[in-house]
C-alpha positions as CSV (number, residue, x, y, z in Angstrom):
1,X,-114.1,5.0,3.2
2,X,-115.6,8.4,4.2
3,X,-117.0,10.4,1.6
4,X,-117.3,14.1,1.8
5,X,-121.0,15.6,2.4
6,X,-120.1,17.7,-1.0
7,X,-118.4,15.5,-3.0
8,X,-119.6,15.1,-6.2
9,X,-118.5,11.3,-7.3
10,X,-118.2,8.2,-4.9
11,X,-115.2,5.8,-5.2
12,X,-117.3,3.6,-7.4
13,X,-118.1,6.6,-9.8
14,X,-114.4,7.9,-9.6
15,X,-112.7,4.3,-10.7
16,X,-115.4,3.7,-13.2
17,X,-114.6,7.3,-14.8
18,X,-110.4,6.6,-14.5
19,X,-111.7,3.4,-16.3
20,X,-113.0,4.9,-18.9
21,X,-110.4,7.4,-20.1
22,X,-108.1,4.4,-19.5
23,X,-109.8,2.2,-21.9
24,X,-109.4,5.1,-24.5
25,X,-112.2,7.1,-24.1
26,X,-111.9,11.4,-23.5
27,X,-110.7,12.5,-20.6
28,X,-113.1,15.9,-21.8
29,X,-116.1,12.9,-22.5
30,X,-115.7,11.3,-19.2
31,X,-115.6,14.4,-17.1
32,X,-118.4,15.6,-18.8
33,X,-121.0,12.5,-17.8
34,X,-119.4,12.7,-14.6
35,X,-120.5,16.5,-13.7
36,X,-116.9,17.9,-13.4
37,X,-114.0,19.3,-14.9
38,X,-111.1,17.6,-17.4
39,X,-108.3,18.4,-14.6
40,X,-110.3,16.6,-12.3
41,X,-111.2,14.0,-14.4
42,X,-107.2,13.7,-15.3
43,X,-106.5,14.3,-11.2
44,X,-108.7,11.0,-10.7
45,X,-107.4,9.2,-13.0
46,X,-103.8,9.8,-12.0
47,X,-104.8,8.5,-8.0
48,X,-106.8,5.6,-9.3
49,X,-104.0,4.4,-11.2
50,X,-101.6,4.9,-7.8
51,X,-103.9,2.7,-6.0
52,X,-106.4,3.1,-3.2
53,X,-104.0,4.7,-0.4
54,X,-104.2,8.0,-2.9
55,X,-107.9,7.7,-3.8
56,X,-108.6,7.5,-0.4
57,X,-107.5,11.0,0.4
58,X,-109.7,12.8,3.5
59,X,-111.6,16.0,2.0
60,X,-110.2,19.0,1.8
């Protein structure tokens, strides 16, 4: 998968953040640890649940 040059997170870091939230962690804490907003954390958690096709969205 191509990673945007301005991407704050790699696919593995996105998966880690989503898994932390799924395991009962706070989205706010996971987002702060990853350096993204809470809204972004929720967005990537939703995409992570949908599977690899949703996570590999191209750069905007």
